[in-house]
C-alpha positions in Angstrom: 12.2 11.0 14.5 11.0 8.1 12.4 7.4 8.1 13.5 4.8 9.0 16.0 2.6 7.1 18.3 -0.6 8.2 20.1 -4.0 7.0 21.4 -7.3 7.8 19.9 -10.8 7.7 21.5 -12.7 4.4 21.3 -15.5 5.6 19.1 -17.1 5.6 15.7 -15.9 8.5 13.6 -13.5 9.4 10.8 -10.2 8.4 12.5 -8.2 7.9 9.3 -9.5 11.2 7.8 -8.6 12.9 11.1 -5.1 11.4 11.2 -4.3 12.0 7.6 -5.9 15.5 7.2 -3.9 17.6 4.7 -1.9 14.6 3.4 -2.0 14.4 -0.4 -3.7 11.1 -1.0 -3.5 11.2 -4.8 0.3 11.0 -4.9 0.2 7.5 -3.2 -0.8 4.0 -3.9 -2.1 2.4 -0.8 -1.7 -1.2 0.4 -4.3 -2.0 3.1 -4.2 -5.3 5.0 -4.9 -6.9 8.4 -8.0 -4.7 8.6 -11.1 -4.9 10.7 -13.0 -1.8 9.9 -16.7 -1.3 9.5 -19.0 1.5 8.2 -21.2 2.9 11.0 -24.9 3.2 10.9 -25.7 0.0 9.1 -27.8 -2.8 10.7 -25.3 -5.3 9.3 -21.6 -4.8 9.6 -20.3 -3.6 6.2 -16.5 -3.6 5.6 -15.0 -0.2 5.2 -12.5 -1.6 2.8 -13.5 -4.2 0.2 -11.8 -7.5 -0.3 -9.0 -6.0 -2.4 -5.8 -4.7 -0.7 -4.6 -2.2 -3.2 -6.1 1.3 -3.8 -5.2 4.5 -5.6 -5.1 7.7 -3.6 -8.5 9.0 -4.8 -10.3 5.8 -3.8 -8.8 5.8 -0.3 -9.7 9.4 0.2 -13.3 8.7 -0.9 -13.5 5.7 1.4 -12.2 7.5 4.5 -14.3 10.5 3.9 -17.4 8.2 4.4 -19.6 9.7 7.1 -18.5 7.4 10.0 -16.7 4.1 10.6 -15.0 2.1 13.3 -11.5 0.8 12.8 -10.4 -2.0 15.2 -7.2 -3.1 13.3 -5.5 -1.7 10.2 -2.1 -2.0 8.5 -1.9 0.7 5.9 1.2 1.5 3.8 1.6 4.2 1.1 3.9 3.9 -1.9 4.6 6.4 -4.7 4.8 3.7 -7.4 2.1 1.0 -7.5 4.7 -1.4 -9.1 6.9 -1.1 -6.0 4.3 -2.2 -3.5 5.6 -5.1 -1.4 4.6 -6.5 2.0 6.8 -5.3 4.8 7.9 -7.5 7.7 9.9 -5.0 9.8 11.4 -1.6 10.0 14.6 -2.5 8.0 12.5 -3.7 5.1 10.5 -0.5 5.3 13.7 1.6 5.1 15.0 -0.3 2.1 11.6 -0.2 0.3 9.8 2.5 -1.7 7.2 2.7 1.1 6.7 6.3 2.2 4.3 5.8 5.1 3.1 3.0 7.4 0.1 3.3 9.7 -0.8 0.7 12.3 -4.0 0.8 14.3 -4.4 -1.8 17.0 -7.4 -2.3 19.3 -9.1 0.8 18.1 -7.0 3.3 20.2 -3.3 2.5 19.6 -1.8 4.2 16.6 1.8 4.1 15.2 2.7 6.1 12.1 6.1 5.8 10.4 6.8 8.3 7.7 9.9 9.0 5.6 8.8 12.6 4.8 9.3 14.6 7.9 6.9 17.3 6.7 4.1 14.7 6.5 5.0 13.4 9.9 4.8 16.9 11.4 1.3 17.3 9.7 0.2 14.0 11.3 1.6 15.0 14.7 -0.3 18.3 14.5 -3.5 16.5 13.5 -3.1 14.3 16.6 -2.7 17.3 18.8 -5.6 19.2 17.2 -7.8 16.1 17.6 -7.0 15.9 21.3 -5.4 12.4 21.0 -3.4 11.4 24.1 0.0 9.9 24.8 1.6 11.5 21.7 5.2 10.4 21.5 7.9 10.6 18.9 9.2 7.2 17.7 12.9 7.2 17.2 15.3 4.4 16.3 16.3 4.3 19.9 12.8 3.9 21.4 11.1 2.0 18.6 9.4 -1.0 20.2 7.9 -2.5 17.1 9.6 -5.7 16.0 7.2 -6.5 13.1 5.3 -4.3 10.7 2.1 -5.9 11.5 -0.9 -5.3 13.7 -1.1 -9.0 14.8 
């Protein structure tokens, strides 16, 4: 198993917090791109993530612990060393990189998570089950349909 895919409800909430519950944010540096995500409850749409693309773990946890938000698209990668953060084009680049986790959210409900740490992958799978997400499937090298590490 190299990852997991599932569907989430189309609603405002704390989807990233729910998916990543019990993951140690502080040990990672996060690269967040291709994002359309807004804080809920504001008259005007306010971006969940600011203009910058790089965050330390504490900052990401603070952002996703925000009361409610709506994520339409997101490409999120986690690295242990901030100096090793690079954009990833495909699974082979991911394997060769220092990236430890990649999360793709497409059209609000489609989520793919790749993770090199099987323990973290099992945590995320259990979170998906506990949150009642549907169509939970293991991603393997044999059934991986993703040709690009991108949400576009």
